[in-house]
C-alpha positions in Angstrom: 89.6 43.1 73.7 87.2 41.9 76.4 88.9 44.1 79.0 88.5 47.2 76.8 84.8 46.4 76.3 84.3 46.0 80.0 86.0 49.3 80.6 83.8 51.1 78.1 80.7 49.6 79.6 81.7 50.6 83.1 82.5 54.1 81.9 79.1 54.4 80.2 77.4 53.1 83.4 79.2 55.7 85.6 78.3 58.5 83.1 74.6 57.5 83.2 74.7 57.3 87.0 76.2 60.8 87.1 73.5 62.3 84.9 70.8 60.6 87.1 72.3 61.9 90.3 72.6 65.4 88.9 69.0 65.3 87.7 67.8 64.1 91.1 69.8 66.8 92.9 67.9 69.4 90.9 64.5 67.8 91.7 62.3 70.1 93.8 59.6 68.3 95.7 57.6 71.5 96.2 56.9 71.5 92.5 55.1 68.2 92.5 51.3 68.1 92.6 48.8 65.3 93.2 45.3 65.5 91.8 42.5 63.3 93.0 39.3 63.7 91.0 35.8 62.2 90.9 34.6 62.1 87.3 31.4 61.9 85.3 31.6 60.1 81.9 29.3 59.4 79.0 30.3 57.0 76.2 28.9 57.7 72.7 28.9 56.2 69.2 28.9 52.6 70.5 25.3 52.1 71.8 26.5 49.4 74.2 26.5 51.3 77.6 25.9 54.9 76.8 24.4 56.2 80.0 26.0 59.1 81.9 27.8 57.7 84.9 29.6 59.0 88.0 31.3 55.7 88.8 34.8 56.9 88.2 38.0 58.4 89.6 41.1 60.0 88.2 44.6 60.3 89.7 47.5 62.5 88.4 51.0 63.0 89.7 52.6 66.0 88.0 55.8 68.1 88.1 55.8 71.8 87.3 59.0 72.4 85.2 58.2 76.0 84.6 55.4 78.4 85.8 53.4 77.4 82.8 54.4 73.8 81.9 53.6 70.6 83.9 54.1 67.0 83.0 53.6 63.7 84.8 51.7 60.4 84.9 48.0 59.5 85.3 45.7 56.6 85.9 41.9 56.5 86.1 39.0 54.1 86.0 35.3 54.3 85.1 32.2 52.1 84.7 29.1 52.8 82.6 25.9 50.8 82.7 22.8 50.4 80.6 19.7 48.2 81.1 18.0 46.8 78.0 14.5 45.3 78.3 13.4 41.8 77.4 13.8 41.0 73.7 14.6 38.1 71.4 18.2 38.2 70.1 19.2 36.1 67.0 22.5 34.4 67.9 22.9 32.2 64.8 20.7 31.0 61.9 19.4 28.3 64.2 19.6 29.9 67.6 18.0 32.8 69.5 17.9 34.1 73.0 15.0 35.8 74.8 16.2 37.8 77.8 16.7 41.3 79.3 20.3 42.6 79.6 22.4 44.6 82.1 25.4 45.9 80.2 28.5 47.1 81.9 31.5 48.9 80.3 34.7 49.1 82.4 37.7 51.2 81.4 41.2 51.7 83.0 43.3 54.2 81.0 46.8 55.2 82.2 50.0 56.8 80.9 51.6 60.2 80.7 50.1 63.7 80.8 51.1 67.3 80.0 49.5 70.6 80.7 50.0 74.3 79.8 48.8 77.0 82.2 47.2 79.9 80.4 47.9 82.1 83.4 50.5 82.4 86.1 48.0 83.9 88.6 48.5 82.5 92.1 44.8 81.9 92.7 43.2 80.8 89.5 45.0 79.0 86.6 43.1 77.9 83.5 44.9 75.3 81.5 44.8 73.1 78.5 46.2 69.6 78.6 46.4 66.1 77.0 46.8 62.6 78.3 48.1 59.6 76.3 48.8 56.0 77.0 47.1 52.6 77.0 43.6 51.6 78.1 42.2 48.3 79.3 38.5 47.7 78.6 36.1 45.0 79.6 32.5 45.0 78.2 30.1 42.6 80.0 26.5 41.6 79.2 24.7 40.0 82.1 21.5 38.1 81.4 19.6 35.5 83.4 22.0 33.8 85.9 25.0 34.3 83.7 26.7 36.6 81.3 29.4 37.0 78.6 32.3 39.5 78.4 35.2 40.5 76.2 38.3 42.5 77.2 41.0 44.2 75.2 43.9 46.7 75.2 44.2 49.8 73.1 45.9 53.2 72.6 44.3 56.1 74.6 44.4 59.9 74.0 42.4 62.6 75.8 42.6 66.4 75.4 41.1 68.4 78.2 40.5 72.0 79.4 40.3 72.9 83.0 40.8 75.2 85.9 43.0 75.0 89.0 41.8 77.1 91.9 44.0 77.9 94.9 41.9 79.7 97.6 45.0 80.7 99.7 47.4 81.1 96.8 49.4 78.1 98.0 49.9 74.5 96.9 46.5 73.0 97.8 43.4 73.8 95.9 40.5 72.6 93.8 40.4 71.2 90.2 37.7 71.1 87.6 38.1 69.9 84.0 36.1 68.9 80.9 37.6 66.2 78.6 37.1 64.1 75.5 38.8 60.7 75.1 39.3 58.2 72.4 40.6 54.6 72.7 41.3 52.1 69.9 39.9 49.1 71.9 38.0 46.5 70.0 35.5 44.2 71.8 32.8 41.7 70.8 29.5 41.8 72.8 26.4 39.7 72.8 24.7 41.9 70.2 27.4 43.9 68.4 31.1 44.5 67.8 32.7 47.7 69.1 35.6 49.2 67.3 37.0 52.3 69.1 35.5 53.9 72.2 34.6 57.6 72.5 33.9 59.3 75.8 33.2 62.8 77.1 32.9 64.0 80.7 34.1 66.3 83.4 36.2 66.0 86.6 35.9 67.6 90.0 38.6 67.2 92.6 41.4 68.4 94.9 45.0 69.3 94.4 47.8 68.6 96.9 
């Protein structure tokens, strides 16, 4: 009985290995693309750190399965800041704090991406796409000589619309996109609790 089970497991392993080797043999490195973007980002609906910020980058590694469809992985990071002037904050029925604040919201989303090219033109390709995965968030309030922070994990989704521009009609080019994102992260700050994070922004970068 044990020998038969081992034979079946070995056969299954060799079948999986054969499928993987066949898939790898059909892989075309020329169809891979790497996007490196600088991004602007503005949070809204939280009020914690809602100032437009350019402290962010986006990285994508994609594979073009057909002239119109592309899929791959992504990772990005961004930090938004907001200064709040001196005020008295009630911390409990018997405690209060008088201070100014420097707020910092840091996000690291990553996961999978997909895009559909609206045109197969060699030089200009408008597209629509979506990213989905997880996001790590850390919201920090600095005051005086110290600070408090809270961090969390959540689900992340981000639709986008963009344009890929190839000046020579070949693989390298430029990339511009506008996007909206939503994450389910929940954090507690010095003055309020945040449930869900909304962002909007645009990216400008290069394609290799």
